[in-house]
N, C-alpha and C positions, 0 to 999 in steps of 0.2 A: 720301854722297849718297843720298837716299831713292829706293827702287825705284819706278819708274813703275807706275801702276795701269792695270788693264784698264778701258776706258771702256764703260759700258753705256748706249747711247742709247735713250731711251724706257723708262728703268729704273723708272718708276712705273706703267706700264701693266700689263695682266693678265699677259702673259708676262714682261715686264721685271722685275716685282716678284719673281717666283719665280726668275728667273735670278740676280738680285742675292742673294737669300736662299741659294740653292744655292752660289753663288760664295763667300759668306761661310763657309758650313759646310765647304766644301772647302779653305779656307785661301788663296784668291786675294785679292790686294790689288786692290780695285776702287773705282770712283767712278761714281755714277749721274748721268745728265744727262737732264733732261726739262723740259717746260713747267711753270711759266711762266718759269723763269730760263734755260732753254736752248731755242733755236729751231733745229731741224735744217735749216730752209730758209735760215738765215743763214750764208753761206759763210765769213765771217770767224770767227764763233763755232765753226763746225765745224772749220776748219783749226787753231784754237788747241787744241781738245780733242784732235785727232788728233796734233798735235805733242807733246803732253804725255802720251800714252798708251803703254802697252806693246803693246796690241792693242785692237781695237774690236769690240764686239758691237752690231749695229744691230737693235734691237727696235722702233724708232720707225716708225709707219705710220699712214696714213689708212685706216681699216678699215670705214667705213660703205659697205657694198656698194651699197645702193640710192642713198645720197646721192651717190656718185661719178658717177652718171648725169647729175646736174644740176650737180655741183661738180667736173667733171673737171680743170679747171685746178689747183685746190687738191690734189686727189688726185695729180696728176702732179708737182706741186712737191715733195710730201712723199715719195711712193713711188718716183719716178723721178729727178727732177732732183737731189734731195738725195743719193740713192744714188750718182749719177754724181760729184757734188762730193766725196762721202766717198771714193770711189775715187781721184780725182785727188790729194786730200790724202794719202791712204795711200801712193800711189805716190811722191809727193814726199818723204815722211818715212820711207819703207820700212817701213810697218806692215802687219800682217795684219788683214783684216776678215772677220768672220763676219756674214753678212746673212740676215735671215729673209724667206722668200718663202712662196708659197701654192699650193694645188691649183687655185686659180682661173686659173692660167696655162694650164690645159687646158680643152678644150671639153666634156669628160665623155662623149664619144661612143665611146670605146674599149670593147672587149668583154673587156678584161683589166686588171689593176692597172698603173698607169703606172710606167715606169722613167725614170731621169734623162735618157736619150737620146731619149725620145719627143718628137715635135715639138709645142711649145706652140701653142695656138690659142685665146686667151681670147675669151669671148663676152659679157663685161661691161666697162664702163669701169674698174672696180676691177681686174679681171684684166689689162687692157691696161696700166694704170699700174704694176702689180707686175712684169709681164714687162719693161717698159721699164726699170725699176730694175735688174733682173738684167742686162740687156744693157749698160746704161751703166756698171755696176760692172765687168763683165768687160772692156769696151772701154777702161776707164781703164788697164788693164795692171798694177794693183796685185795683191799676193798676196791672194786672196780665196777664201772658202768660202761657198756659198749652201746653206741648208737650207730645204727646202720643208716646211711643216707643214699640217695640215688639221684641221678640226672641233675646234679647241682650246677648252678651257674651264678656268676657274680661279676662285679666290676673289676676285680683285682687279679684276673687270670684268664687264660684262654679256655674256652668251653665250646660245646656243640653250637650254641647260639652265635657266638662271635665268629666262629669258623664258617658257619652257614652264611652270615651276612657278608663276610669277606669274599666268599665264593660267588654270592649273588651279585656283588658289585663288579666282579671281573669276568664272570662266565656267561651270565644272562640265561643259561639253561641249567636247571638243577634236577638231579634224581635223588630222592630221599626214600629210605626204607619205610614200608608201611606195616611190617610184621614184627617190629620191636615196640613194646608197649610199656609205659611207666608214667611217672609223675614228675614234670619239670619242677625242680625245687630250688628256690632262691636261697643263696647263702645267708642273706639277711634274715629270712624266716628260720633257717636252721640255727642261726646264732641266738635268736630269741629263745628257742627251745633249749639250747645248750645252757643258757643262763638260768632257765627254769630248773634244769637238772642240777646245776651247780648249787642252787639254793637248797634243794632237797637231798642231794647226795644219795640217790638210790643205788642199789646194786642189781646187776643183771643186764640182759640184752633188750634193747628197744629199737623199734623201727620208726623212722620218721620220713615223711615225704608230703608234698602238697596234696590237698584233697582232689580226688578225681583222677582219671587215667586217660591217656591219649597216646596215639602212635607217634613215632618220630615224624612221619609225613604230615599228620594233622598239626603237630607242633610247628613244623616248618611253614605250613600254610598260614597258621595264625600269625607268625612273625612277618612273613612276606606281605600279608594283607594289612597288618598293623602299620608297617613301615611304608606301605604303598610303593613297593619296589617292582619295577617292570621285569618280572622274571617268569620264565616258562618252567613251571614246577610239575614234575611227574613222579608217580610212585613206582617203586621197585621192591624187590625182595632182598633180604640179607644175603641169600645165596648168590645174588648177582654180583656181589662185591667179593673180591679176594683180599683178605687182610691177614696179617700174621696171627692175630688173636681172635678167638670166637667170642661172640657177644650173647648174653642171655636174651631170649626173645620176650620173655615175661619178666619185667622188673617191678611189677606191682607189689606194693606193701600194704598189709593190713596194719593200721596205726592206732587201733583201739586201745592198746596197752598204754601207750604214751599219752594219749588223749585223756584217759582215765586218771593217770598219775598227775598230770599238770592241770586238769580241770578246765581246759580251754579248747575252743573249737579250732580246727585247722583250716587255714585260708585255702580256697580253691586255687588251682595252679594259674589260672588266667590273670588274676588281679596283680600279683607280684611280677608276673612276666610283662604285663603292660607297663607297669612302673619302671621296670628295668630297661625296656626299650626306649622309653622317654628319656631316661638318664643317659643312654648311649648317644 
């Protein structure tokens, strides 16, 4: 009888593509499930996938932070309700689930990096939908592991970096906020960690981000200098921008828990970002 495969939900997105690639390189048997042939909000489809999987990695998400303010029902269906349904199916078939969450579950008002036991307090509809997903998955009683990621970027989707470069090419002048702090995290690095978790199948919540912290402005400066783009870059405050959704100012994670579990050092944010910029 053929060995059951790891199901990667949202496996064609920015993170899911790199997770699938890393799983392949590390010898995992896996299957990718994503739109248009798979709909995570379809309970029957979801249950069929879970029944036939050895474990499930849920990379599927509604990630339009501003869009969630006006499309909360859709964000909730994908980020929360589907995670709850996934948990129920995993409980029924005794499967382990690895679920991806976000720094947006916090309000960003802490004066230190967030640990896993800090109380969530989302300040956006997107953050509320992701926190609800965590809670519904945990309440299902299935064996689960939640990994919160932040400031992710990769080759297979739009992100802060690709948008910044597009604007730099067309505008020549850029204003970037200097009061939002976090760790730019490559999806390739996150994929390595996810494969490490897949081997160990732990339970509980873990934070992962690249080592070191930087402001959005400092990150933009690093990118512009690295690419040698002739851009006039100036700093501004988050309050200078009017946007539908609020952003946490402090997105810094304490990653000691996951570092201890996996027994490997975490790469500083600059090296993977340099590599990414060369690939672009």
